[in-house]
N, C-alpha and C positions, 0 to 999 in steps of 0.2 A: 149310314149317313146318306141323305138325299142331296145330290149335287147336280147342278145344271151347268153344263159347259157350252159356252158360245164360241163357235169356231171349230171346224173339223180339219184344220191344217195340220202341219207336223206337230206343233205343240199340243193342240187340242186332242189329236188322235193318240199321242203318246200318253198324255195324262189320263185319257179315258181307258186305255189299255192297262195302265198301272192300277187305277182305282177299281175297275171292274173285277180284277182278280182278287180284290180284298173285300168282296161282298158288299160294295156300296151300290146304291140305287142311282144309276147314271142316265141323264138325258143329254143329248147333244143336238144343238141347233146350228144350221148352216144353210146358205142359199144353194149350195152345190149338191144336187141330188146324188150324183155318182159317188162323191166322197162319203156321204151318209150311208149309202147302200153298202159300200165296202165295209164300213164300221159295223153295220148291223149284221152282215154276213159273218164277220169274224168274232163278234163279242155279244154277250147277253146284255144289251142296253137298248134304250129307246132313242129314236131320232125324230126330228121335226124339221121340215123345210120351211124357212122363213127368214125375215130380216130380224136380226138379234136386237135391234134397238126399238122395235115396235111393241108397245104394251100388250096388244092382243096376242102376239106370238109368244111373249114371255109368260102370259097367263096360261095359254094352251100347253106350254112346255112344263107347267107345274111349279112356277117360281113361287106361287103363293104359299106353298108348304115346304119349300126347299130349305136346307140348312146352309147351303153355300152356293154362291155364284162365282164361276170362273169365266171371266170375259177375256178370251184370248183370240179374238178375230184379228185380221190383218189391219183393221182400222182402229186407231187410238180413240177417235171420236165416238165410234159405235160402242167401244168398250166402256168409255166414261159415261155415256148416256144410259147404257144398260145398268150400270151401277147406281146411277142417280134414280132411275125408275125402280130398281130393286129396293132401294131404301124408302122412297117416298110412297110407292104404291103397294109394295108387297112386304115391307119390313123384314127383308132377308137378313139373317144374323151376320153373315160374313160375306164380304164382296171384294173380289180380287180382280184387278185389271192388268192386262198386258199393255205397257206403254213404250213406244219405240222412240218418239220424238224427244230429243234432248231438251227442247224448249219447254215442253210440259214438265219434264223431270226436274228442270232447274227451278220450277215454281211449285214446290210441294203443297203450298197452301190451297191450290185448286182441287186437291184431293180430299180436303177436309169435309166434315159433315155439313158445313154451311154451303158447300159448293157441290162437287160431284160425288161425294160420299163413297170414295174408294178407300177401303180399309188398308189394303196392301197393293202396291204397284210393283210389277216386275218388268225388267227390260232384258229379254233374252239376249239381245245383241251385246249389251254391256257385260252380262254374266259370262258369255262366251269369250269376249275380249279379255276379261280378267283371267279366265281359265287358261287361255293360250299364253298370256304373258307369263304365268307361273311356269308353264312348260318350257318357255324360253329361258327363264331365270335358272331352271334346273334341267339342263339338257339331258341328264342321265335318266330322268323320270318319265314314266308312262302316264302318270296321273299325280296331281298335287292338289290336295284339298285342305282347307283350313276350318278349324272349329274354335269355339269360345273366343270370338273376336280376335282370331289370329294367334292365340297363345299356343295352340296345338295344331300339328299338321299330320295328315295321313298321306303317305307317299308310296306309289307302286313303282317297282323297278324289276327288270328282268335279269335273272342270274345268268352268267355266261361262263363258258368253259375257260378255266384258268383264273377265274375271279376268286376273291378271298373267301367266299362262303361255299362255293360249290364243292361237294364231297365232304362237307363238315356238318356236324349236328348243330341245331339251333342254340343249344346251351353254350356253345363256343363263343357266340356273340357277346354274352354277358361277361365272360372271363377275359375276352379280347378287348372289351371297352368298359372297364370297371368304373370309369369316371362319368360315363354317359348312360342314363337310364332310357331304354327304348323297349318296344314290345313289337313282336311280329304278330299282327292281328289275323292274317290269313295267308294261305299259299294256294295258288292255282297252278295245277300241273296238267297241261294239255286240256285246258278248259274244265278240269275236274277239281273241285275244292278239296283241300286237305286241311284238317284242323291241326294247327301247329302245336307241337309238344317239344320238350327239351331234347328228345331223342330223334326228332324229325331230321332226316338227311336232305340237304338242299341239292337239287339236281340241275344240270345245265338246262336253261330255258324256263325254269320256274318263274312265275310271276309272284313277287313277294310284296305284300302290303305291310309296311311298318308304320308305327305311330311314335311320335316323340315331340317334346317341346320344340316349337318352331325354331328357336335359336340353336338347337342341336342338329337340325336336319342335315346340314352340309357335312358335319362330322360323321354322322351315321352313314350317309351316302358313300363317304370315302372308304368305309369298312365293307359295305355291301358290294361295291363294284368299283372298278377303276374310274376315277373322276375324269370326265371330259373337260376340255378347256372351256372356260366361260365363253358364252356366245357373244360375238361382237357384230357380225354381219347378218342381217335379216333381209330376206327378199319376200315380198307379199305379192301374190297375184289376185287381183280383184279389188276394186276401190269402192265397193258398195258399203252398206252400213257397218259390217264387221271389219272389213279391210281398212276402211277409213279410221274407225275408232282405234284399231290396233296400231296403225301408223302414228296416230296422234299420241298414243300412250308410250310408244317406243322411241320416237325420234330424238328425244333428249339424251337417251342412254345408249343407243345403238346406232350403227350405220344402216339406214333403212332405204331400200329401193322398193318402189311400188309400181307394178305393171297393171294398167287398166286399158281395156279395149276401146271404150267409148271416149272420143276426143273431147267432147264437151265436159264430161265428168273429170277428165284429166286436168282441164283448165281450172275447174272448181277446186280440185284436190291440191293443185299447185298453189292456189291462193290461200288455202287453209294451212298447209304444212310448211313449216319454216326450215327444217333441216333435212327432211326426207327427199330423195330424188324420185320424181314422178315420171314414168315412161309410158308413152302411148304405144300399145302393141298387144299381141296375142300371147298369153302365157303358155300356149302349146307350140309356139314357134321355136323350134330347136335352135335356129340361127340366132334369134334374139337372146335366148337364154345363154348361149355360149358367148355372145358379144358382151353381155353384162356379167360374165365370169360367175355363172351360177355354181360352178364347181368349187369356188372358194367361199361359198355361203355357209354359215354355221347353221342357220335354221331357215328352211324354205316353207312358206305357208300358202297353200292354194285355197283361197276363200271366195271363189265366185259362187254364183247361184246354180252352176251347172256341174253336177256330180262327175260326169264323164270327163269334162275338161279339167276338173280338179285332180282326178286320178291320173290322167295322161300327163299333165304338167308336173305332177309330183314324181312320176316314174322317170320322166326325162331329167328332172333335177337330180334325182338319186343316181341315175346312170352317169350323169356328168360329174358327180363327186360331191354334191351337197351333203353335209354331215348328218343333218336330221331333217326329215320332211314330214309336214303335218298337212293332212288333207281334210277339208270340210266335206262331209257327205250327208246329204239330207235323207236319202233312202236307207233306212236302218238295215235292210237286208244286205246292202253292199258293205257295211262297216266291218262285219265279221269276216268277209271274204278277203279284204285287202290289208287289214291291220296285221302287223307282225311280219309281213313279207318284205317287199321292197319299200313299202310305205311304213314309216316308223309308227305314226299315230294317225288313226282315222277317227275324226270327231263327228258324232251325231249331235247337231244343235239341240234337238229335242231331249236327248238323254242328259246333256250337260245342264239344261234348264230345269228339268223335271224336279230336281231336289228342292228348288226354291218354292215350288208349288206344294210339294208333298209335306213340307214343314207345317203348313197351315191346315192340312187335312188330317194329319196323324192325331190320334187321341192322346190325351195326357199333355204335359208341358214339354213340347218338342221345340228346341231352339234352332236346330238345323238338320237337314237331311241331304245326303249326297248319294247319287246313283253311281254304282260301281260296275265296271265290266259290262257296259252297255245295258244296264238295267238288271243284270242277273243277281246282283247283291246290293246291299245298302249299308251306309254308315249313318248312324243317328246320334245326335247330341240331345240327350234328355236331361231335364232338371228334376232332381229327386226332392220330394216334399214329405212332410210328416215326421213321425218318429217310429221307433221299433214296433209299437203296437198298431199303428195305422198304416204302415208301409211294409211292403215285402222286401225292400232293399235298404232302407235307412237303418243305420246302426248295425249292419251286418257286414261280415267279411265277404269278399267276392266268392270264396269257396263255399259259403253258406247259402248263396243265392241260387235258386232253382232256374238257371238259365236254360232255354231250349238248346238241344244239341246243335252245335254249329254256330251258336252266338258267342261272341267274345267281348268282354269289357276291356277296351284297350287303354283308356286313360280316364282320370278324374281331374277336373279343374275346380279348385277350391279358392275362391277369390283370385289372387294372382299366382297361386301355386299350382304347378302341374305335377300330378302324381301318376306314375304308370300303374296300370291295373294288374298288380300281382295278386296271388291267391290270398294273401293276408291283408290286403288293403281294405279299409273299412269306409263305407259310404256314409256321409253325413247329409243332413237336410240342407237343401239349396246347392248341393254339389252339381256340377255339370258333368254328366257321365257319357263318354263316347263308346257306343256299342257298335260292333261290326257284326253284320248278319249275312251269312252266305246263302241263305234260302229265304226269299221274301215271304214264304208262307208262315214264317215265324214272327212276322212283324206284329200281328195282333197280340200274340202272347207277350212279346216284349213290352208293348204299350200297356197291357193290363198289369204287368209286373211293376211298372212305375206309377200306376195310379194309386191314390190314397183311398182308404176306406171312407165311406159316406159320413161316418161319425166324426171323422177329423174335420171335414168341411163344415 
């Protein structure tokens, strides 16, 4: 697929990195020469320096014969204009724009073909806000992802010494919870993937990904690890786009304190928020944190634009006694260094967002894609079509399907019914199938597996 990416920031660079590895023809446009040079040094792609909203630049970038435009610059207006030009001048089949302003998102009609011709709009800040809220709702979890309009959830937890599963085989889970159907999709042990089998023994520190109907998630969590108390007190450092959105989302259900360094921004936030307490100060000020009783906080979220400040404030909060700390880290190289130590969860905005874009790039009918373990693995929601003659999956039991080694069918959603992916489960046409892939090199094989023969179309 030939894809033109506008913007070489965190989102654009991460998308380019993911798509290049899957043998796509990628061109990246940006005004920052240094960012483009870095990308070209690391990956096999083409770059072009120029303004992404200029027709001449888009023409030189090859938009005339591109299959897809991903407009993910920092400017909503540039992204929308680029989509309009892509439609009117170049007839580009698929046009996706990053939109940050809530005012634009509240008026979806401006994205129609009569206006800016945006096929799909994504808001990374809102995606990240929803993601963090899930982590607050489930304090035990490392990752919480939803599929099939929220009917199914995939949750990652860390096994701990003395927990109910450590030292036991996986098949014990089914006998211990006969009333609840769940499936362990994958296990990571010291960053090494393990394909789960009934005889797999759970060890202390294992990262376990399990899938279940969303309504059963809390019950399964109780069996996998000791349940934490529900979160009540949340402290947020950073009142920017993400911190502000999160505070607005949480203030009705939680006791929220928000610390922001900029005094003018504090005044604006205080006017927007009705229940949250807004404090003017530095999130790395140990005295301020102690004065505001950070040690009694259930979840501490460091969400400024400065990675180092986020790391330092999170470490201070954890040292003081905060139960769970979440740190936003833009530089992907830092994420793996700090996660799992004193910092419970390190979030890369680009990796959280990437799934929303990949769903449009994947071949076949892909309803959702989620990036797992900082991009090392993926979970896909694919829609099965055809019949036994035209499809390699429809009308077949899971143990009859030639899945690549390391790929697991975790669940099937059929209308409102959630079916766990056991060996004898049969896939029917129009089923939504949740597939867990521990090696991204398998993605193309999975996509081909779910494509129907040309004769059926």
